[in-house]
C-alpha positions in Angstrom: -126.8 63.5 -172.8 -125.6 66.9 -173.8 -129.0 68.4 -173.0 -128.9 66.9 -169.5 -125.4 68.2 -168.9 -126.2 71.7 -170.0 -129.2 71.6 -167.6 -126.9 70.7 -164.8 -124.4 73.4 -165.7 -127.1 76.1 -166.1 -128.6 75.2 -162.8 -125.3 75.2 -161.1 -124.6 78.6 -162.5 -128.0 79.8 -161.3 -127.1 78.5 -157.9 -123.9 80.5 -158.0 -125.8 83.7 -158.8 -128.4 83.1 -156.0 -125.7 82.6 -153.3 -123.5 85.6 -153.6 -121.9 85.0 -150.2 -120.0 81.9 -151.3 -119.2 82.5 -155.0 -115.8 80.6 -155.0 -117.1 77.6 -153.1 -120.2 77.3 -155.3 -118.2 77.6 -158.5 -115.8 74.8 -157.4 -118.8 72.7 -156.5 -120.4 73.2 -159.8 -117.2 72.1 -161.6 -116.8 69.1 -159.4 -120.4 67.9 -160.1 -119.9 68.5 -163.8 -116.7 66.4 -163.9 -118.2 63.5 -161.8 -121.3 63.4 -164.0 -119.3 63.5 -167.2 -117.2 60.6 -166.1 -120.2 58.6 -165.1 -122.1 59.2 -168.3 -119.1 58.8 -170.6 -117.8 55.6 -168.9 -114.7 57.0 -167.3 -111.4 56.0 -169.0 -109.7 55.9 -165.5 -111.7 52.8 -164.6 -111.3 51.2 -168.0 -107.5 51.4 -167.9 -107.2 49.4 -164.6 -105.8 46.0 -165.7 -107.9 43.0 -164.8 -106.2 40.3 -162.9 -105.3 37.4 -165.3 -108.0 34.8 -165.7 -106.7 31.6 -164.1 -107.4 28.4 -166.1 -109.7 26.1 -164.1 -107.8 23.1 -165.4 -104.3 22.3 -166.6 -102.8 19.0 -167.8 -99.5 19.8 -166.1 -99.4 21.9 -162.9 -96.0 22.9 -161.5 -96.1 24.5 -158.0 -93.1 26.8 -157.5 -91.4 29.1 -160.0 -87.7 28.2 -159.5 -85.1 26.3 -161.4 -86.6 22.8 -160.8 -90.0 24.0 -162.1 -88.5 25.6 -165.2 -86.4 22.5 -165.9 -89.5 20.3 -165.6 -91.5 22.5 -167.9 -88.7 22.4 -170.6 -88.5 18.6 -170.2 -92.3 18.1 -170.4 -92.4 20.2 -173.6 -89.5 18.3 -175.1 -91.3 15.0 -174.7 -94.8 16.2 -175.3 -94.5 19.2 -177.7 -98.2 20.2 -177.4 -98.2 20.1 -173.6 -100.0 22.8 -171.7 -98.0 23.6 -168.6 -99.0 26.1 -165.8 -96.4 27.2 -163.3 -97.8 28.9 -160.1 -95.3 30.9 -158.0 -95.7 33.2 -155.0 -92.8 35.3 -156.2 -93.5 38.3 -158.5 -90.8 37.2 -161.0 -90.6 34.7 -163.9 -88.4 31.7 -163.3 -84.7 32.7 -162.7 -81.5 31.2 -161.5 -80.4 31.8 -157.9 -76.6 31.3 -158.0 -75.7 34.7 -159.6 -77.5 36.4 -156.6 -74.5 35.5 -154.4 -71.9 35.2 -157.1 -71.5 37.1 -160.4 -74.0 39.9 -159.9 -71.8 41.3 -157.0 -68.9 41.6 -159.4 -70.7 43.6 -162.0 -69.4 47.1 -163.0 -72.8 48.2 -164.0 -74.3 50.6 -161.4 -77.9 49.6 -162.6 -77.3 45.9 -162.0 -80.1 45.7 -159.5 -82.5 46.8 -162.2 -81.1 44.9 -165.2 -80.2 41.7 -163.3 -77.7 41.1 -166.1 -74.1 40.0 -165.4 -71.0 39.0 -167.1 -70.2 35.3 -166.7 -66.6 34.4 -165.9 -66.2 33.7 -169.7 -67.0 37.3 -170.5 -70.4 36.7 -172.1 -73.3 38.7 -170.7 -76.7 37.2 -169.8 -79.8 37.7 -167.6 -80.6 35.7 -164.5 -84.0 34.9 -166.0 -84.0 31.6 -167.9 -86.2 33.1 -170.7 -87.6 36.5 -171.6 -91.3 37.1 -171.0 -92.0 36.4 -174.7 -91.2 32.8 -174.2 -94.2 32.3 -172.0 -97.9 32.5 -172.9 -100.6 34.3 -170.8 -102.3 32.0 -168.3 -105.7 33.0 -169.8 -104.6 31.8 -173.2 -103.4 28.4 -172.0 -106.7 26.6 -172.6 -107.0 27.8 -176.2 -103.3 27.5 -177.1 -103.3 25.2 -180.2 -99.7 24.1 -179.7 -99.7 24.3 -175.9 -97.0 26.3 -174.1 -95.8 27.3 -170.6 -97.7 29.9 -168.6 -96.6 31.4 -165.3 -99.0 32.7 -162.7 -96.9 35.0 -160.5 -97.7 36.3 -157.1 -100.1 33.4 -156.3 -99.6 30.8 -153.5 -101.0 27.3 -153.5 -102.4 26.9 -150.0 -104.3 23.6 -150.1 -104.0 20.4 -152.1 -106.8 18.0 -152.7 -105.0 14.9 -153.8 -108.1 12.7 -154.3 -109.8 15.4 -156.3 -106.7 16.3 -158.3 -107.0 20.0 -157.5 -105.4 22.8 -155.6 -106.6 26.0 -154.0 -104.8 29.3 -154.3 -104.6 32.1 -151.6 -107.4 34.0 -153.4 -109.6 30.8 -153.2 -109.3 30.1 -156.9 -109.3 26.3 -157.6 -107.3 24.7 -160.4 -107.6 21.0 -161.3 -104.7 19.1 -162.9 -103.9 15.7 -164.5 -100.3 15.7 -163.2 -98.6 17.9 -160.6 -95.0 18.7 -159.6 -94.3 20.2 -156.2 -91.1 22.3 -156.5 -91.6 24.7 -153.6 -87.9 25.0 -152.7 -87.2 26.3 -149.2 -87.1 29.3 -146.9 -84.0 30.6 -145.3 -83.5 29.6 -141.6 -83.0 32.3 -139.0 -81.2 32.2 -135.7 -83.4 32.0 -132.6 -81.3 34.7 -131.0 -82.3 37.1 -133.9 -86.0 36.0 -133.9 -86.2 36.6 -130.1 -84.5 40.0 -130.5 -87.5 41.9 -131.7 -88.5 44.1 -134.7 -85.6 46.6 -134.6 -83.1 43.8 -135.0 -85.1 41.9 -137.6 -85.4 45.1 -139.7 -81.6 45.1 -139.9 -81.3 41.4 -140.7 -81.3 39.9 -144.2 -82.3 36.3 -144.9 -80.8 35.9 -148.3 -82.8 33.9 -151.0 -84.6 35.9 -153.6 -84.1 38.8 -156.1 -85.6 41.3 -153.7 -83.0 40.2 -151.0 -80.2 40.8 -153.4 -81.6 44.3 -154.3 -82.1 45.3 -150.7 -78.7 44.0 -149.5 -76.9 45.6 -152.4 -78.5 48.9 -151.4 -77.9 48.5 -147.7 -74.2 47.6 -148.2 -73.7 51.0 -149.9 -75.1 53.0 -147.0 -73.6 51.4 -143.9 -70.1 51.1 -142.4 -70.2 47.5 -141.1 -71.9 44.3 -142.1 -71.8 40.8 -140.4 -72.5 37.6 -142.2 -73.4 34.7 -139.9 -72.7 31.3 -141.5 -69.6 29.6 -142.9 -71.2 27.6 -145.6 -71.5 28.1 -149.4 -73.8 31.2 -149.3 -72.1 32.9 -146.3 -68.6 32.4 -147.8 -69.7 33.6 -151.2 -71.4 36.7 -149.9 -68.5 37.4 -147.6 -66.0 37.3 -150.5 -68.3 39.4 -152.7 -68.8 42.1 -150.1 -65.2 41.9 -149.0 -64.1 42.6 -152.6 -66.2 45.7 -152.5 -64.9 46.8 -149.0 -61.6 47.7 -150.5 -63.1 50.6 -152.4 -65.9 51.7 -150.1 -64.4 51.2 -146.6 -67.2 48.8 -145.6 -66.2 46.5 -142.8 -67.1 42.9 -143.6 -67.2 40.4 -140.8 -68.0 36.7 -141.2 -68.7 34.5 -138.1 -69.5 30.8 -137.8 -69.4 28.0 -135.2 -66.8 25.9 -137.2 -63.0 26.4 -137.1 -62.8 27.5 -140.7 -64.8 28.4 -143.9 -66.8 25.5 -145.3 -65.9 23.5 -142.2 -68.8 21.1 -142.7 -67.7 20.2 -146.2 -63.9 20.6 -146.6 -61.3 18.6 -144.6 -59.8 20.7 -141.9 -56.5 21.5 -143.6 -58.3 22.7 -146.8 -60.9 24.7 -144.7 -58.1 26.5 -143.0 -56.4 27.3 -146.3 -59.7 28.6 -147.7 -60.2 30.8 -144.6 -56.9 32.5 -145.4 -58.1 33.1 -148.9 -61.3 34.6 -147.7 -59.4 36.9 -145.3 -57.3 38.1 -148.3 -60.6 39.2 -149.9 -61.0 41.8 -147.1 -63.1 39.8 -144.7 -62.6 39.7 -140.9 -63.2 36.2 -139.7 -64.5 35.3 -136.3 -64.5 31.5 -136.0 -65.9 29.1 -133.3 -68.6 31.8 -132.7 -71.9 30.8 -131.2 -74.4 33.6 -131.0 -76.0 34.1 -127.6 -78.0 37.3 -128.1 -78.5 40.2 -130.4 -79.6 43.7 -129.3 -79.9 47.1 -130.8 -78.0 49.8 -128.8 -77.0 53.3 -129.8 -78.1 52.7 -133.4 -75.8 49.7 -133.6 -76.4 45.9 -133.5 -74.5 44.2 -130.7 -73.9 40.5 -131.2 -73.1 38.8 -127.9 -71.3 35.5 -128.3 -71.5 32.6 -125.8 -67.8 32.9 -125.0 -68.1 36.5 -124.0 -66.9 38.2 -127.2 -69.0 41.2 -128.4 -69.3 42.2 -132.0 -70.8 45.6 -133.1 -72.2 46.0 -136.6 -74.8 47.9 -138.6 -76.5 45.0 -140.4 -76.6 41.1 -140.2 -76.9 38.6 -143.0 -78.1 35.3 -141.6 -76.9 32.5 -144.0 -77.5 29.5 -141.7 -79.2 27.0 -144.0 -82.5 26.4 -145.7 -85.8 24.9 -144.4 -87.5 22.9 -147.1 -91.0 24.3 -147.8 -93.4 21.4 -147.0 -96.5 23.6 -146.2 -98.7 21.4 -148.5 -97.7 18.1 -146.8 -100.6 18.2 -144.3 -103.5 19.0 -146.7 -102.0 16.7 -149.4 -101.3 13.9 -146.9 -97.7 13.6 -148.2 -94.9 12.1 -146.1 -92.1 14.4 -144.8 -88.8 12.8 -144.1 -87.9 13.0 -140.4 -84.1 12.8 -141.0 -83.5 15.0 -144.0 -86.7 17.1 -144.2 -88.5 17.6 -147.5 -91.2 15.4 -149.2 -90.3 11.8 -149.2 -90.3 10.4 -152.8 -89.1 7.3 -154.5 -86.2 7.0 -157.0 -88.5 8.3 -159.7 -89.2 11.4 -157.6 -92.9 10.3 -157.1 -94.9 11.0 -154.0 -98.1 9.7 -155.4 -99.1 8.1 -158.8 -99.6 11.6 -160.3 -97.6 13.8 -158.0 -93.8 14.4 -158.3 -91.4 16.5 -156.2 -88.1 18.1 -157.4 -85.4 20.5 -156.2 -84.7 21.5 -152.6 -88.0 20.2 -151.3 -87.5 16.6 -152.5 -86.0 13.9 -150.2 -85.4 11.2 -152.8 -83.9 7.8 -153.0 -80.6 7.8 -154.9 -80.0 4.3 -156.2 -76.2 4.7 -155.8 -75.9 6.7 -152.6 -79.2 6.1 -150.7 -81.7 8.6 -149.4 -80.7 12.2 -149.8 -81.9 15.8 -150.0 -79.8 18.2 -152.0 -79.9 22.0 -152.1 -78.0 23.1 -155.2 -78.8 24.7 -158.6 -77.6 21.7 -160.6 -79.7 19.3 -158.6 -82.7 21.5 -159.2 -81.9 21.2 -163.0 -81.3 17.4 -162.9 -84.3 16.6 -160.6 -86.6 19.0 -162.4 -85.7 17.5 -165.7 -86.1 13.9 -164.5 -89.5 14.7 -162.9 -90.6 16.3 -166.2 -89.6 13.2 -168.1 -91.4 10.9 -165.6 -94.5 13.1 -165.7 -94.6 12.2 -169.4 -94.2 8.5 -168.9 -90.4 7.9 -168.8 -90.3 5.9 -165.5 -86.6 6.7 -165.0 -84.8 6.4 -161.6 -82.5 9.2 -160.3 -79.0 8.0 -161.2 -77.4 11.1 -162.9 -75.4 12.6 -160.1 -75.9 16.4 -159.9 -72.8 18.5 -159.2 -72.5 21.8 -157.4 -69.9 24.5 -157.5 -68.8 27.5 -155.4 -66.5 30.3 -156.4 -64.7 32.5 -153.9 -64.1 35.2 -156.4 -62.8 34.6 -159.9 -59.6 32.9 -158.8 -60.6 30.1 -156.4 -63.4 27.7 -157.2 -64.4 24.1 -156.8 -66.8 21.7 -158.2 -68.2 18.8 -156.2 -70.3 15.7 -156.7 -71.9 13.1 -154.4 -71.7 13.2 -150.6 -69.1 15.7 -149.5 -69.2 15.8 -145.7 -66.1 16.7 -143.6 -67.1 14.0 -141.1 -66.2 11.3 -143.7 -62.6 10.1 -144.2 -61.0 11.9 -147.1 -57.9 11.5 -149.3 -56.6 14.6 -151.2 -54.1 14.6 -154.1 -52.8 18.1 -155.0 -50.6 19.8 -157.6 -49.3 23.2 -158.1 -51.8 25.6 -159.7 -51.1 27.6 -162.9 -52.9 30.7 -164.3 -55.2 28.3 -166.2 -56.6 26.9 -162.9 -59.2 29.4 -162.0 -63.0 29.5 -162.6 -62.5 32.4 -164.9 -60.0 30.6 -167.1 -62.0 27.4 -167.1 -65.2 29.0 -168.3 -63.3 31.1 -170.9 -61.9 27.8 -172.3 -65.2 25.8 -172.2 -67.4 28.6 -173.5 -70.0 27.9 -170.8 -71.0 30.4 -168.2 -73.1 29.2 -165.3 -71.2 26.1 -164.4 -74.1 23.7 -164.3 -72.7 20.5 -165.6 -76.0 19.1 -166.6 -76.7 22.0 -168.9 -73.6 21.3 -170.9 -74.1 17.6 -171.0 -71.0 15.4 -171.4 -70.2 11.8 -170.5 -67.0 9.9 -169.7 -67.0 6.4 -171.0 -63.4 5.2 -170.2 -61.2 8.1 -169.1 -57.5 7.7 -170.1 -55.2 8.0 -167.2 -52.2 10.3 -167.3 -48.8 8.6 -167.8 -47.1 11.2 -165.6 -46.2 9.7 -162.2 -48.3 11.2 -159.4 -46.6 12.3 -156.2 -47.7 10.9 -152.9 -50.9 12.1 -151.4 -50.3 15.6 -150.1 -52.2 16.2 -146.9 -50.1 18.7 -145.0 -48.5 21.1 -147.5 -49.4 24.7 -147.4 -50.2 25.1 -151.1 -53.4 23.5 -152.2 -53.5 25.2 -155.6 -55.4 22.5 -157.3 -56.3 18.9 -156.6 -58.9 16.2 -156.1 -60.4 15.3 -152.7 -62.1 11.8 -152.4 -64.7 11.3 -149.7 -65.0 7.6 -148.6 -67.7 5.5 -147.0 -66.9 1.9 -146.3 -63.8 2.3 -148.5 -65.9 3.3 -151.5 -65.7 6.8 -153.0 -69.1 8.5 -152.4 -68.1 12.1 -153.0 -65.4 14.0 -155.0 -64.3 17.7 -154.9 -62.4 19.1 -157.8 -60.4 21.9 -156.4 -59.5 24.5 -159.1 -59.9 21.5 -161.5 -62.5 22.2 -164.1 -64.4 20.4 -166.9 -63.6 17.0 -165.5 -66.9 16.3 -163.8 -67.9 13.4 -166.1 -64.9 11.5 -164.9 -65.9 12.1 -161.2 -69.4 11.1 -162.0 -68.3 7.8 -163.5 -66.1 6.9 -160.5 -69.1 7.4 -158.1 -71.4 5.5 -160.5 -69.0 2.5 -160.6 -69.0 2.3 -156.8 -65.8 0.2 -156.6 -63.3 -0.1 -153.9 -59.9 1.5 -154.9 -56.7 0.2 -153.4 -54.8 3.3 -154.4 -56.5 6.6 -154.9 -53.3 8.1 -156.3 -53.9 5.9 -159.3 -57.5 7.2 -159.5 -56.3 10.8 -159.3 -54.3 10.2 -162.5 -57.6 10.1 -164.4 -58.0 13.8 -163.8 -54.6 14.7 -165.3 -53.9 17.3 -162.7 -50.1 17.1 -163.1 -50.1 17.6 -166.9 -51.6 21.2 -167.1 
C-alpha cells in the first residue's frame, strides 16, 4: 500500500513541476487525491462511525403499537404476569414512553430555566421526577430482543405502523419492514383537532398556531411564549384551561398578554354545572387570563405581522400566536387495513368489555371505544384511563379474561391552589347535585399531595380500595347550589336517578369512596347523606 501511495505522491509532485503556470492549484489537487486515496485504502473511519439503524426483530410475541402511557402500562402488566415476556413497542415519536399531563401542568411551574431540556419537574409534593416513565437503561435494544434470555421491553422509536395484516398476524412499518406477532395491542392515542377556520387560513397562520400534544409542542410553545407579546388559547376544556392558567401565571412577570376564548359561557362549561363553571372562570381570570366567552371563530388572517381572529358576532381579537385546544381525534389509521370497526358515535376502535377487537388484538387508551359493564359504551381521553386500560389489556393479553370495571379517574389543576378529581360520566348536560363546605389551607392539590406522598395524581398508580366507608357524624348542611364560595365539595352527576359521575372539588384522596358509589349503582333518596361519606365538613 505504501509503495502505491508514494508513487501517487511522486507523480503528483512531478505534475506540479511540469505545470509551472498553476503551482497552487496542482499542489491542492495532489493533496486532495492523496487524502481520498488514503481514506479509500485505509477504510475511512468517517464511514465506520455512522451508526447503523437498529435491526428490527422480524417477530415478537407481544407487539404494542404506540409509545404512550397505555402502551407502557400494558408492557409493565405483561411482564408482571409473564416475567420472561418479550415485548416490542413501536412508536412514531422520537421519545421513549412518557406521561403527558405534566406538559400542560407542572412543567410550566418549574423554576429551572433548562426545563425544556431536562423535562424534570417538581411535583406538588416537592419531589422531583422526570416525565419519562423509566430511564433508557430500563429498556433493551430492539436488536437484542430475540436473544434476550429473560425477555424485556424494547422500544422502536421514530417508526410508524402503516398497515396491519390481521390474518397473517403481521404489520408493515413506514420503511416497509414487516414484523409478525402473536398478540398485538393498538394504543395509537389521538391527534389534536384543529379549527377549520385556521386550516383554511393558509401557511402563515398555521406557522403561528400550536396544536398541543407532544414533548416537542411543549418545547416550542415554551420558547414562543418568551418571545411574543400576546397569545390566545382557543378552547375552554381541560387542556385549554390548564395552559391558560400556566401561561397566565407567567404573564405577571413577563408582561405576556394571555387570552382564552371558547364557545361556552364559562371555563369547563361542558363538564361543570354552570354555577361552578362561572366560579372557575373568575379563578382563571385571577391567574392573569383575559377571558372571551361565547366566542365562535369565523376566520383567522395574518395582517401587519399580527393574527386577527374574527368572531361570528363581529368581535375582533389581535394576537401573536394561537394555541388550538379543541379536542382530540382518535387515531384509527389502521382500521381500514386491519378491518377493525370504528365506533360511529364516540370514535375510536370498537372493542368489548375485555378491550378485545379480535381474538389476538386489543385496544387501550384514547383510541379504545370500550364497553363499560357499569356505565355502557364509552371512550375516555385521560391519563389514568390510559393506565387502567393499558394495564387491563396487558393482563388480558396474558390470559386474564377480565372485563373493564375499575373506573379510571381524571384530575385537573388550575395552579397549585384549585384542583379537582373526577370519576365516571361528568357531563354538564346531566342533572347534578352539589354539596359544598368552606375550604381550608389543607384543601389544595399541593397540600393533598404533600400529605399523601404521591405526585402525579393517578389514583390507579397508588392503588387503594374502599370497602365500607364510614360516614361522618357531623350534620351536613343543605345542598348549596347558589352560594358564592365553592371552596370544596362533591358534585354528583345523575342518570335515571343513579349516580354515574362524581367530581371531588378540592377534596383529595377520597377517590375509592367515589368509585364504590358508582360501582354499587344504587338510587339514593338523599345525596346529602351520601356526601357525608366524604367527610368534607370535618377537615
